[in-house]
C-alpha positions as a Python dict, from the first residue, in 0.01 Angstrom:
ca = {
    (1, 'X'): (0, 0, 0),
    (2, 'X'): (-315, 130, 174),
    (3, 'X'): (-549, 341, -47),
    (4, 'X'): (-770, 587, 126),
    (5, 'X'): (-1129, 528, 57),
    (6, 'X'): (-1164, 891, -27),
    (7, 'X'): (-893, 845, -317),
    (8, 'X'): (-1004, 901, -683),
    (9, 'X'): (-1166, 591, -827),
    (10, 'X'): (-875, 533, -1061),
    (11, 'X'): (-631, 526, -769),
    (12, 'X'): (-855, 271, -589),
    (13, 'X'): (-892, 44, -900),
    (14, 'X'): (-499, 56, -982),
    (15, 'X'): (-532, -11, -1344),
    (16, 'X'): (-224, -53, -1576),
    (17, 'X'): (-118, 226, -1786),
    (18, 'X'): (-227, 43, -2105),
    (19, 'X'): (-569, -39, -1962),
    (20, 'X'): (-606, 343, -1865),
    (21, 'X'): (-509, 446, -2223),
    (22, 'X'): (-766, 194, -2377),
    (23, 'X'): (-1027, 319, -2151),
    (24, 'X'): (-976, 667, -2262),
    (25, 'X'): (-956, 613, -2632),
    (26, 'X'): (-1183, 321, -2723),
    (27, 'X'): (-1541, 422, -2828),
    (28, 'X'): (-1724, 317, -2524),
    (29, 'X'): (-2112, 352, -2491),
    (30, 'X'): (-2293, 347, -2165),
    (31, 'X'): (-2642, 236, -2039),
    (32, 'X'): (-2749, 245, -1684),
    (33, 'X'): (-2946, -70, -1601),
    (34, 'X'): (-3057, -187, -1260),
    (35, 'X'): (-2762, -414, -1189),
    (36, 'X'): (-2512, -132, -1284),
    (37, 'X'): (-2370, 9, -1617),
    (38, 'X'): (-2374, -185, -1932),
    (39, 'X'): (-2061, -103, -2117),
    (40, 'X'): (-2049, -153, -2491),
    (41, 'X'): (-1733, -119, -2696),
    (42, 'X'): (-1843, 54, -3014),
    (43, 'X'): (-1472, 38, -3162),
    (44, 'X'): (-1560, -335, -3264),
    (45, 'X'): (-1743, -423, -3586),
    (46, 'X'): (-2019, -604, -3370),
    (47, 'X'): (-2038, -387, -3056),
    (48, 'X'): (-2312, -616, -2915),
    (49, 'X'): (-2075, -890, -2909),
    (50, 'X'): (-1859, -674, -2667),
    (51, 'X'): (-2069, -546, -2410),
    (52, 'X'): (-2043, -619, -2024),
    (53, 'X'): (-2217, -536, -1712),
    (54, 'X'): (-2003, -336, -1477),
    (55, 'X'): (-2149, -353, -1124),
    (56, 'X'): (-2107, -68, -873),
    (57, 'X'): (-2029, -152, -521),
    (58, 'X'): (-1949, 114, -252),
    (59, 'X'): (-1964, 380, -522),
    (60, 'X'): (-1683, 207, -731),
    (61, 'X'): (-1686, -3, -1047),
    (62, 'X'): (-1664, -343, -863),
    (63, 'X'): (-1685, -625, -1121),
    (64, 'X'): (-1705, -707, -1498),
    (65, 'X'): (-1741, -1042, -1646),
    (66, 'X'): (-1504, -988, -1912),
    (67, 'X'): (-1203, -1206, -1966),
    (68, 'X'): (-965, -936, -1870),
    (69, 'X'): (-1119, -864, -1541),
    (70, 'X'): (-1153, -1230, -1454),
    (71, 'X'): (-788, -1319, -1546),
    (72, 'X'): (-567, -1039, -1493),
    (73, 'X'): (-459, -818, -1202),
    (74, 'X'): (-613, -476, -1175),
    (75, 'X'): (-933, -340, -1321),
    (76, 'X'): (-1034, -404, -1665),
    (77, 'X'): (-1088, -132, -1934),
    (78, 'X'): (-1464, -141, -1893),
    (79, 'X'): (-1452, -80, -1522),
    (80, 'X'): (-1184, 201, -1583),
    (81, 'X'): (-1397, 347, -1853),
    (82, 'X'): (-1695, 394, -1603),
    (83, 'X'): (-1450, 519, -1326),
    (84, 'X'): (-1298, 795, -1550),
    (85, 'X'): (-1626, 917, -1686),
    (86, 'X'): (-1743, 1113, -1381),
    (87, 'X'): (-2098, 1183, -1501),
    (88, 'X'): (-2146, 791, -1587),
    (89, 'X'): (-2021, 684, -1245),
    (90, 'X'): (-2214, 943, -1042),
    (91, 'X'): (-2533, 834, -1247),
    (92, 'X'): (-2475, 491, -1149),
    (93, 'X'): (-2405, 565, -790),
    (94, 'X'): (-2734, 791, -777),
    (95, 'X'): (-2937, 503, -943),
    (96, 'X'): (-2801, 244, -689),
    (97, 'X'): (-2898, 480, -397),
    (98, 'X'): (-3237, 508, -538),
    (99, 'X'): (-3264, 128, -592),
    (100, 'X'): (-3153, 82, -232),
    (101, 'X'): (-3397, 334, -111),
    (102, 'X'): (-3681, 165, -302),
    (103, 'X'): (-3581, -190, -171),
    (104, 'X'): (-3621, -41, 195),
    (105, 'X'): (-3967, 82, 99),
    (106, 'X'): (-3863, 449, 98),
    (107, 'X'): (-3952, 668, -215),
    (108, 'X'): (-3666, 889, -347),
    (109, 'X'): (-3764, 1245, -459),
    (110, 'X'): (-3584, 1495, -665),
    (111, 'X'): (-3721, 1768, -440),
    (112, 'X'): (-3765, 1658, -79),
    (113, 'X'): (-4033, 1822, 127),
    (114, 'X'): (-3945, 2143, 325),
    (115, 'X'): (-3905, 2117, 688),
}
């Protein structure tokens, strides 16, 4: 089945129902970093032992080094957690655009100059 690039990120990630539910109810914390989004699962007694770097590619949570993402079909709960939190995904997309502009030697500004 072909999925449109304009489809909602969840449709493009194709998570299982169980993964989608866990991404919704577990206590995730998010931190933007240069490489993507650091996702920490505060549902665990030691959240620092349960944090993973979700990379963003083409505006979509692309990869996660967690065992589930490496060994199971479909996106893991960490990638899905980023995708369903629109503000987190949009912030990561914007940070990625800024990083790409800076890598090209351009400076991103909040208020572009008037024509």
